py3Dmol code that shows the C-alpha trace and the ligand (Angstrom):
import py3Dmol

protein = """\
ATOM      1  CA  MET A   1       8.337 -17.514 -22.753  1.00  0.00           C
ATOM      2  CA  VAL A   2       5.396 -19.942 -22.711  1.00  0.00           C
ATOM      3  CA  THR A   3       3.317 -19.832 -25.881  1.00  0.00           C
ATOM      4  CA  TYR A   4       0.411 -21.997 -26.933  1.00  0.00           C
ATOM      5  CA  THR A   5       0.189 -20.463 -30.397  1.00  0.00           C
ATOM      6  CA  ARG A   6       0.933 -22.858 -33.209  1.00  0.00           C
ATOM      7  CA  PRO A   7       3.908 -21.580 -35.252  1.00  0.00           C
ATOM      8  CA  GLU A   8       3.795 -21.054 -39.020  1.00  0.00           C
ATOM      9  CA  ARG A   9       7.522 -20.907 -39.792  1.00  0.00           C
ATOM     10  CA  LEU A  10       9.112 -23.425 -37.478  1.00  0.00           C
ATOM     11  CA  VAL A  11      12.861 -24.031 -37.417  1.00  0.00           C
ATOM     12  CA  VAL A  12      14.204 -27.070 -35.563  1.00  0.00           C
ATOM     13  CA  LEU A  13      17.869 -27.415 -34.534  1.00  0.00           C
ATOM     14  CA  THR A  14      18.816 -31.006 -33.721  1.00  0.00           C
ATOM     15  CA  GLY A  15      21.896 -32.632 -32.217  1.00  0.00           C
ATOM     16  CA  ALA A  16      23.078 -36.117 -31.364  1.00  0.00           C
ATOM     17  CA  GLY A  17      20.371 -36.569 -28.672  1.00  0.00           C
ATOM     18  CA  MET A  18      17.716 -36.542 -31.415  1.00  0.00           C
ATOM     19  CA  SER A  19      19.003 -39.915 -32.616  1.00  0.00           C
ATOM     20  CA  ALA A  20      19.788 -41.410 -29.187  1.00  0.00           C
ATOM     21  CA  GLU A  21      16.453 -43.259 -29.114  1.00  0.00           C
ATOM     22  CA  SER A  22      17.411 -44.818 -32.450  1.00  0.00           C
ATOM     23  CA  GLY A  23      20.389 -46.409 -30.712  1.00  0.00           C
ATOM     24  CA  ILE A  24      23.047 -44.021 -32.047  1.00  0.00           C
ATOM     25  CA  GLU A  25      25.469 -42.927 -29.355  1.00  0.00           C
ATOM     26  CA  THR A  26      25.799 -39.232 -28.561  1.00  0.00           C
ATOM     27  CA  PHE A  27      29.107 -37.480 -28.296  1.00  0.00           C
ATOM     28  CA  ARG A  28      30.277 -36.643 -24.789  1.00  0.00           C
ATOM     29  CA  GLY A  29      31.706 -33.124 -24.848  1.00  0.00           C
ATOM     30  CA  ALA A  30      34.694 -31.581 -26.556  1.00  0.00           C
ATOM     31  CA  ASN A  31      37.303 -33.418 -24.449  1.00  0.00           C
ATOM     32  CA  GLY A  32      35.433 -36.670 -24.152  1.00  0.00           C
ATOM     33  CA  LEU A  33      35.295 -39.855 -26.134  1.00  0.00           C
ATOM     34  CA  TRP A  34      33.121 -40.621 -29.128  1.00  0.00           C
ATOM     35  CA  GLU A  35      32.493 -44.350 -29.446  1.00  0.00           C
ATOM     36  CA  GLY A  36      35.734 -44.993 -27.548  1.00  0.00           C
ATOM     37  CA  HIS A  37      37.903 -42.597 -29.590  1.00  0.00           C
ATOM     38  CA  ARG A  38      39.371 -39.232 -28.792  1.00  0.00           C
ATOM     39  CA  LEU A  39      38.079 -36.638 -31.275  1.00  0.00           C
ATOM     40  CA  GLU A  40      41.520 -35.719 -32.499  1.00  0.00           C
ATOM     41  CA  GLU A  41      42.129 -39.381 -33.470  1.00  0.00           C
ATOM     42  CA  VAL A  42      39.168 -39.579 -35.817  1.00  0.00           C
ATOM     43  CA  ALA A  43      37.400 -36.283 -36.488  1.00  0.00           C
ATOM     44  CA  THR A  44      40.021 -33.764 -37.624  1.00  0.00           C
ATOM     45  CA  PRO A  45      41.855 -33.086 -40.925  1.00  0.00           C
ATOM     46  CA  GLU A  46      45.141 -33.935 -39.133  1.00  0.00           C
ATOM     47  CA  ALA A  47      43.786 -37.382 -38.212  1.00  0.00           C
ATOM     48  CA  TRP A  48      42.886 -37.981 -41.877  1.00  0.00           C
ATOM     49  CA  ARG A  49      46.423 -37.003 -42.971  1.00  0.00           C
ATOM     50  CA  ARG A  50      48.178 -39.078 -40.279  1.00  0.00           C
ATOM     51  CA  GLN A  51      45.945 -42.146 -39.939  1.00  0.00           C
ATOM     52  CA  PRO A  52      43.482 -42.369 -42.841  1.00  0.00           C
ATOM     53  CA  ASP A  53      42.895 -46.095 -42.249  1.00  0.00           C
ATOM     54  CA  LEU A  54      41.776 -45.497 -38.668  1.00  0.00           C
ATOM     55  CA  VAL A  55      39.500 -42.614 -39.735  1.00  0.00           C
ATOM     56  CA  ARG A  56      37.972 -44.714 -42.539  1.00  0.00           C
ATOM     57  CA  ARG A  57      37.408 -47.635 -40.161  1.00  0.00           C
ATOM     58  CA  PHE A  58      35.763 -45.331 -37.610  1.00  0.00           C
ATOM     59  CA  TYR A  59      33.296 -43.857 -40.127  1.00  0.00           C
ATOM     60  CA  ASN A  60      32.722 -47.256 -41.762  1.00  0.00           C
ATOM     61  CA  GLU A  61      31.599 -48.542 -38.376  1.00  0.00           C
ATOM     62  CA  ARG A  62      29.349 -45.486 -37.790  1.00  0.00           C
ATOM     63  CA  ARG A  63      27.852 -46.007 -41.270  1.00  0.00           C
ATOM     64  CA  ARG A  64      27.288 -49.709 -40.675  1.00  0.00           C
ATOM     65  CA  ASN A  65      25.486 -48.950 -37.384  1.00  0.00           C
ATOM     66  CA  LEU A  66      23.405 -46.284 -39.093  1.00  0.00           C
ATOM     67  CA  MET A  67      22.267 -48.697 -41.783  1.00  0.00           C
ATOM     68  CA  HIS A  68      20.897 -50.916 -38.998  1.00  0.00           C
ATOM     69  CA  SER A  69      19.158 -48.013 -37.215  1.00  0.00           C
ATOM     70  CA  LEU A  70      15.663 -46.651 -37.755  1.00  0.00           C
ATOM     71  CA  PRO A  71      14.111 -43.202 -37.260  1.00  0.00           C
ATOM     72  CA  ASN A  72      12.434 -42.895 -33.860  1.00  0.00           C
ATOM     73  CA  ALA A  73       9.045 -41.447 -32.866  1.00  0.00           C
ATOM     74  CA  GLY A  74      10.593 -37.963 -32.561  1.00  0.00           C
ATOM     75  CA  HIS A  75      11.857 -38.009 -36.167  1.00  0.00           C
ATOM     76  CA  GLU A  76       8.401 -39.180 -37.276  1.00  0.00           C
ATOM     77  CA  ILE A  77       6.579 -36.351 -35.470  1.00  0.00           C
ATOM     78  CA  LEU A  78       8.787 -33.708 -37.114  1.00  0.00           C
ATOM     79  CA  ALA A  79       8.121 -35.261 -40.519  1.00  0.00           C
ATOM     80  CA  HIS A  80       4.341 -35.225 -39.892  1.00  0.00           C
ATOM     81  CA  TRP A  81       4.375 -31.535 -38.990  1.00  0.00           C
ATOM     82  CA  GLN A  82       5.462 -30.725 -42.564  1.00  0.00           C
ATOM     83  CA  ALA A  83       1.891 -31.351 -43.755  1.00  0.00           C
ATOM     84  CA  LYS A  84       0.594 -28.704 -41.339  1.00  0.00           C
ATOM     85  CA  ILE A  85       3.180 -25.906 -41.129  1.00  0.00           C
ATOM     86  CA  SER A  86       6.518 -24.909 -42.661  1.00  0.00           C
ATOM     87  CA  VAL A  87       9.243 -26.954 -40.930  1.00  0.00           C
ATOM     88  CA  LYS A  88      12.946 -26.398 -41.654  1.00  0.00           C
ATOM     89  CA  ILE A  89      15.343 -28.728 -39.901  1.00  0.00           C
ATOM     90  CA  ILE A  90      18.938 -27.736 -39.240  1.00  0.00           C
ATOM     91  CA  THR A  91      20.857 -30.727 -37.941  1.00  0.00           C
ATOM     92  CA  GLN A  92      24.320 -31.194 -36.485  1.00  0.00           C
ATOM     93  CA  ASN A  93      23.808 -34.911 -37.046  1.00  0.00           C
ATOM     94  CA  VAL A  94      25.558 -36.727 -39.831  1.00  0.00           C
ATOM     95  CA  ASP A  95      22.955 -39.508 -39.877  1.00  0.00           C
ATOM     96  CA  ASP A  96      20.073 -39.560 -42.382  1.00  0.00           C
ATOM     97  CA  LEU A  97      17.265 -40.401 -39.937  1.00  0.00           C
ATOM     98  CA  HIS A  98      15.333 -37.143 -40.491  1.00  0.00           C
ATOM     99  CA  GLU A  99      15.223 -37.864 -44.234  1.00  0.00           C
ATOM    100  CA  ARG A 100      14.327 -41.524 -43.706  1.00  0.00           C
ATOM    101  CA  ALA A 101      11.402 -40.419 -41.499  1.00  0.00           C
ATOM    102  CA  GLY A 102      10.165 -38.303 -44.433  1.00  0.00           C
ATOM    103  CA  SER A 103      11.444 -34.800 -43.616  1.00  0.00           C
ATOM    104  CA  LYS A 104      12.200 -32.896 -46.839  1.00  0.00           C
ATOM    105  CA  ASP A 105      13.810 -29.673 -45.687  1.00  0.00           C
ATOM    106  CA  VAL A 106      16.937 -30.819 -43.852  1.00  0.00           C
ATOM    107  CA  LEU A 107      20.134 -28.762 -43.752  1.00  0.00           C
ATOM    108  CA  HIS A 108      23.169 -30.724 -42.528  1.00  0.00           C
ATOM    109  CA  LEU A 109      25.715 -28.515 -40.797  1.00  0.00           C
ATOM    110  CA  HIS A 110      28.347 -31.193 -40.219  1.00  0.00           C
ATOM    111  CA  GLY A 111      28.069 -33.292 -43.358  1.00  0.00           C
ATOM    112  CA  GLU A 112      26.429 -36.601 -44.160  1.00  0.00           C
ATOM    113  CA  LEU A 113      27.705 -40.035 -43.221  1.00  0.00           C
ATOM    114  CA  MET A 114      26.075 -41.710 -46.214  1.00  0.00           C
ATOM    115  CA  LYS A 115      27.972 -39.484 -48.679  1.00  0.00           C
ATOM    116  CA  SER A 116      31.581 -39.455 -49.836  1.00  0.00           C
ATOM    117  CA  ARG A 117      33.465 -36.416 -51.075  1.00  0.00           C
ATOM    118  CA  SER A 118      36.254 -36.021 -53.616  1.00  0.00           C
ATOM    119  CA  CYS A 119      39.606 -34.911 -52.219  1.00  0.00           C
ATOM    120  CA  GLY A 120      40.051 -33.065 -55.542  1.00  0.00           C
ATOM    121  CA  PRO A 121      39.429 -29.347 -56.082  1.00  0.00           C
ATOM    122  CA  ASN A 122      35.754 -29.784 -57.048  1.00  0.00           C
ATOM    123  CA  GLU A 123      34.878 -31.572 -53.790  1.00  0.00           C
ATOM    124  CA  THR A 124      32.005 -33.366 -55.513  1.00  0.00           C
ATOM    125  CA  THR A 125      29.853 -35.480 -53.227  1.00  0.00           C
ATOM    126  CA  ARG A 126      28.224 -38.829 -53.993  1.00  0.00           C
ATOM    127  CA  ARG A 127      25.747 -40.981 -52.097  1.00  0.00           C
ATOM    128  CA  MET A 128      27.417 -44.204 -50.936  1.00  0.00           C
ATOM    129  CA  LYS A 129      25.732 -47.489 -51.815  1.00  0.00           C
ATOM    130  CA  GLY A 130      27.034 -49.481 -48.860  1.00  0.00           C
ATOM    131  CA  TRP A 131      28.788 -48.879 -45.558  1.00  0.00           C
ATOM    132  CA  GLU A 132      32.387 -49.467 -46.604  1.00  0.00           C
ATOM    133  CA  MET A 133      34.895 -46.917 -47.886  1.00  0.00           C
ATOM    134  CA  THR A 134      38.314 -48.363 -48.787  1.00  0.00           C
ATOM    135  CA  ALA A 135      41.720 -46.861 -49.517  1.00  0.00           C
ATOM    136  CA  HIS A 136      41.307 -47.873 -53.178  1.00  0.00           C
ATOM    137  CA  ASP A 137      38.024 -46.021 -53.770  1.00  0.00           C
ATOM    138  CA  ARG A 138      38.303 -43.176 -56.265  1.00  0.00           C
ATOM    139  CA  CYS A 139      35.935 -40.587 -57.769  1.00  0.00           C
ATOM    140  CA  PRO A 140      35.237 -40.720 -61.515  1.00  0.00           C
ATOM    141  CA  ASP A 141      37.743 -37.821 -61.803  1.00  0.00           C
ATOM    142  CA  GLY A 142      40.460 -40.082 -60.303  1.00  0.00           C
ATOM    143  CA  PHE A 143      40.826 -38.342 -56.951  1.00  0.00           C
ATOM    144  CA  GLN A 144      40.677 -40.204 -53.663  1.00  0.00           C
ATOM    145  CA  ILE A 145      37.462 -39.941 -51.652  1.00  0.00           C
ATOM    146  CA  ARG A 146      36.990 -39.026 -47.996  1.00  0.00           C
ATOM    147  CA  PRO A 147      33.961 -39.100 -45.687  1.00  0.00           C
ATOM    148  CA  HIS A 148      31.637 -36.125 -46.353  1.00  0.00           C
ATOM    149  CA  ILE A 149      32.010 -34.903 -42.784  1.00  0.00           C
ATOM    150  CA  VAL A 150      32.829 -31.417 -41.531  1.00  0.00           C
ATOM    151  CA  TRP A 151      35.682 -32.221 -39.188  1.00  0.00           C
ATOM    152  CA  PHE A 152      36.627 -30.168 -36.143  1.00  0.00           C
ATOM    153  CA  GLY A 153      38.730 -27.247 -37.341  1.00  0.00           C
ATOM    154  CA  GLU A 154      37.060 -27.121 -40.792  1.00  0.00           C
ATOM    155  CA  ALA A 155      34.717 -24.381 -42.010  1.00  0.00           C
ATOM    156  CA  VAL A 156      30.960 -25.040 -41.809  1.00  0.00           C
ATOM    157  CA  PRO A 157      29.745 -24.202 -45.336  1.00  0.00           C
ATOM    158  CA  ASN A 158      26.006 -24.239 -44.492  1.00  0.00           C
ATOM    159  CA  MET A 159      26.336 -21.902 -41.527  1.00  0.00           C
ATOM    160  CA  SER A 160      25.166 -18.701 -43.241  1.00  0.00           C
ATOM    161  CA  THR A 161      22.091 -20.446 -44.714  1.00  0.00           C
ATOM    162  CA  ALA A 162      21.315 -21.825 -41.247  1.00  0.00           C
ATOM    163  CA  MET A 163      21.664 -18.369 -39.717  1.00  0.00           C
ATOM    164  CA  GLU A 164      19.162 -16.922 -42.224  1.00  0.00           C
ATOM    165  CA  LEU A 165      16.699 -19.721 -41.491  1.00  0.00           C
ATOM    166  CA  VAL A 166      16.852 -19.137 -37.741  1.00  0.00           C
ATOM    167  CA  LYS A 167      16.391 -15.393 -38.158  1.00  0.00           C
ATOM    168  CA  SER A 168      13.272 -15.970 -40.290  1.00  0.00           C
ATOM    169  CA  ALA A 169      11.627 -18.396 -37.834  1.00  0.00           C
ATOM    170  CA  ASP A 170       8.557 -17.555 -35.769  1.00  0.00           C
ATOM    171  CA  CYS A 171       9.490 -20.392 -33.377  1.00  0.00           C
ATOM    172  CA  LEU A 172      12.658 -22.407 -32.709  1.00  0.00           C
ATOM    173  CA  VAL A 173      12.770 -25.902 -31.244  1.00  0.00           C
ATOM    174  CA  VAL A 174      16.223 -27.067 -30.094  1.00  0.00           C
ATOM    175  CA  ILE A 175      16.539 -30.818 -29.473  1.00  0.00           C
ATOM    176  CA  GLY A 176      19.283 -33.023 -28.026  1.00  0.00           C
ATOM    177  CA  THR A 177      22.344 -30.842 -28.281  1.00  0.00           C
ATOM    178  CA  SER A 178      24.806 -29.954 -25.530  1.00  0.00           C
ATOM    179  CA  LEU A 179      25.388 -26.620 -27.352  1.00  0.00           C
ATOM    180  CA  GLN A 180      29.140 -27.148 -26.983  1.00  0.00           C
ATOM    181  CA  VAL A 181      30.098 -27.383 -30.662  1.00  0.00           C
ATOM    182  CA  TYR A 182      30.596 -23.994 -32.310  1.00  0.00           C
ATOM    183  CA  PRO A 183      29.624 -22.290 -34.544  1.00  0.00           C
ATOM    184  CA  ALA A 184      26.463 -24.491 -34.634  1.00  0.00           C
ATOM    185  CA  ALA A 185      25.560 -23.719 -30.997  1.00  0.00           C
ATOM    186  CA  GLN A 186      25.424 -20.006 -31.841  1.00  0.00           C
ATOM    187  CA  LEU A 187      22.249 -20.635 -33.850  1.00  0.00           C
ATOM    188  CA  ALA A 188      20.232 -21.141 -30.659  1.00  0.00           C
ATOM    189  CA  PHE A 189      20.907 -17.492 -29.796  1.00  0.00           C
ATOM    190  CA  GLU A 190      20.087 -15.926 -33.181  1.00  0.00           C
ATOM    191  CA  THR A 191      16.274 -15.839 -33.218  1.00  0.00           C
ATOM    192  CA  GLY A 192      14.406 -12.576 -33.646  1.00  0.00           C
ATOM    193  CA  ALA A 193      13.154 -10.701 -30.586  1.00  0.00           C
ATOM    194  CA  ASP A 194      10.213 -12.365 -28.786  1.00  0.00           C
ATOM    195  CA  VAL A 195      10.467 -15.533 -30.862  1.00  0.00           C
ATOM    196  CA  PRO A 196       9.610 -18.474 -28.585  1.00  0.00           C
ATOM    197  CA  ILE A 197      12.261 -21.163 -28.139  1.00  0.00           C
ATOM    198  CA  HIS A 198      11.638 -24.692 -26.871  1.00  0.00           C
ATOM    199  CA  LEU A 199      14.553 -26.758 -25.595  1.00  0.00           C
ATOM    200  CA  ILE A 200      14.001 -30.531 -25.449  1.00  0.00           C
ATOM    201  CA  ASP A 201      16.820 -32.421 -23.746  1.00  0.00           C
ATOM    202  CA  PRO A 202      17.054 -34.467 -20.531  1.00  0.00           C
ATOM    203  CA  ASP A 203      19.548 -31.776 -19.418  1.00  0.00           C
ATOM    204  CA  ALA A 204      17.391 -28.888 -20.650  1.00  0.00           C
ATOM    205  CA  ASN A 205      17.327 -27.077 -17.322  1.00  0.00           C
ATOM    206  CA  SER A 206      21.100 -26.802 -17.059  1.00  0.00           C
ATOM    207  CA  LEU A 207      21.621 -26.092 -20.787  1.00  0.00           C
ATOM    208  CA  ASN A 208      19.032 -23.330 -20.971  1.00  0.00           C
ATOM    209  CA  GLN A 209      21.027 -20.120 -21.434  1.00  0.00           C
ATOM    210  CA  MET A 210      18.633 -18.595 -23.953  1.00  0.00           C
ATOM    211  CA  GLY A 211      15.406 -18.151 -22.006  1.00  0.00           C
ATOM    212  CA  ALA A 212      13.769 -21.124 -23.695  1.00  0.00           C
ATOM    213  CA  GLU A 213      10.813 -23.082 -22.421  1.00  0.00           C
ATOM    214  CA  ALA A 214      12.643 -26.144 -21.085  1.00  0.00           C
ATOM    215  CA  TRP A 215      11.382 -29.679 -21.678  1.00  0.00           C
ATOM    216  CA  PRO A 216      13.753 -31.855 -19.597  1.00  0.00           C
ATOM    217  CA  MET A 217      12.950 -35.159 -21.277  1.00  0.00           C
ATOM    218  CA  LYS A 218      13.797 -37.390 -24.247  1.00  0.00           C
ATOM    219  CA  ALA A 219      13.252 -36.075 -27.769  1.00  0.00           C
ATOM    220  CA  SER A 220      10.222 -38.263 -28.538  1.00  0.00           C
ATOM    221  CA  GLU A 221       8.521 -37.381 -25.237  1.00  0.00           C
ATOM    222  CA  GLY A 222       9.023 -33.631 -25.632  1.00  0.00           C
ATOM    223  CA  LEU A 223       7.893 -33.703 -29.253  1.00  0.00           C
ATOM    224  CA  LYS A 224       4.754 -35.672 -28.359  1.00  0.00           C
ATOM    225  CA  LYS A 225       3.870 -33.004 -25.784  1.00  0.00           C
ATOM    226  CA  LEU A 226       4.503 -30.165 -28.234  1.00  0.00           C
ATOM    227  CA  ASP A 227       2.498 -32.027 -30.872  1.00  0.00           C
ATOM    228  CA  ASN A 228      -0.375 -32.275 -28.454  1.00  0.00           C
ATOM    229  CA  ARG A 229      -0.138 -28.611 -27.522  1.00  0.00           C
ATOM    230  CA  TRP A 230      -0.030 -27.330 -31.107  1.00  0.00           C
ATOM    231  CA  PHE A 231      -2.044 -29.891 -33.043  1.00  0.00           C
ATOM    232  CA  GLY A 232      -3.976 -31.885 -30.432  1.00  0.00           C
ATOM    233  CA  SER A 233      -7.366 -30.802 -31.731  1.00  0.00           C
ATOM    234  CA  ASP A 234      -6.398 -31.755 -35.342  1.00  0.00           C
ATOM    235  CA  GLN A 235      -6.137 -35.362 -34.279  1.00  0.00           C
ATOM    236  CA  CYS A 236      -9.610 -35.743 -32.738  1.00  0.00           C
TER     237      CYS A 236
END
"""
ligand_1 = """\
44
NAD
P 26.333 -33.947 -27.754
O 26.610 -35.406 -27.739
O 27.394 -33.004 -27.347
O 25.090 -33.713 -26.798
C 24.023 -34.624 -26.817
C 22.874 -34.014 -26.072
O 21.777 -34.912 -26.234
C 23.125 -33.860 -24.567
O 22.758 -32.559 -24.165
C 22.224 -34.931 -23.942
O 21.687 -34.515 -22.693
C 21.121 -35.036 -24.990
N 20.388 -36.300 -25.026
C 20.794 -37.544 -24.703
N 19.810 -38.438 -24.915
C 18.751 -37.738 -25.401
C 17.442 -38.069 -25.828
N 16.988 -39.344 -25.800
N 16.627 -37.089 -26.286
C 17.052 -35.793 -26.319
N 18.281 -35.421 -25.933
C 19.117 -36.366 -25.475
O 25.720 -33.629 -29.186
P 25.848 -32.389 -30.150
O 25.619 -31.151 -29.371
O 24.980 -32.709 -31.315
O 27.363 -32.406 -30.640
C 27.925 -33.625 -31.123
C 28.644 -33.514 -32.443
O 29.081 -34.837 -32.806
C 27.700 -33.065 -33.541
O 28.258 -31.949 -34.129
C 27.616 -34.215 -34.539
O 28.150 -33.861 -35.802
C 28.476 -35.323 -33.998
N 27.657 -36.546 -33.720
C 26.638 -36.887 -34.556
C 25.863 -38.005 -34.277
C 24.724 -38.371 -35.225
O 24.792 -38.009 -36.406
N 23.671 -39.036 -34.772
C 26.114 -38.782 -33.147
C 27.179 -38.388 -32.312
C 27.946 -37.275 -32.610
"""
view = py3Dmol.view(width=600, height=400)
view.addModel(protein, "pdb")
view.setStyle({"model": 0}, {"cartoon": {"style": "trace"}})
view.addModel(ligand_1, "xyz")
view.setStyle({"model": 1}, {"stick": {}})
view.zoomTo()
view.show()
């Protein structure tokens, strides 16, 4: 559906492609490699049990890269929209680039790279000061810490909140996700009837299973065009 009406309750679902223009590599499909590693080597609870040093090294490297990365023009546009309409961001990304661009309402489905989590029963999370997590690091309660990442095979605690957000939206923008990782991908199909969906992704035409308006381009380019459509006259 093509709509030129500016939304009032916008929900945005982002994936790895949102941060590609910030120099952060995307993930290449469930059986592919992520930064040269098979998923089961680095992003599952079994990997953490069998090879915690490798898993720590992998996320330390991701964290170090992230600390040298900056939000891109797409992140900035989403942050600017907050001053004009209600914008809730649901992200599959573990980076903090939405927040660093100034977005306030960001729900992370798959955890946050810049946080650690206690392996103890309380699972308390803490913001990390630097990039490195070591085998000796402990929480104040004495338990070991792990990356605050929702690994493949683990439950997604924010899923029901995300579902409610999508159902309450009057417009959904989906950006830079291959829609292969479940249950997150399900969100793209949970809008109310007649709610317009925009899909921004270089592969938008082949990914579009939900009757979205497809924007087959990079995140920043698609968001600039949407910005112009919805708010162009505000900027005169
Ligand atoms: P994915 O890697 O499976 O898909 C990336 C999508 O981004 C593809 O459809 C691709 O066409 C598109 N894309 C590439 N460049 C783009 C650009 N410049 N602008 C817009 N789109 C672009 O990503 P996914 O669906 O998010 O699944 C990957 C999983 O791996 C996520 O759950 C996430 O937790 C994790 N991951 C996170 C990050 C991050 O935090 N930045 C990076 C890699 C992987």
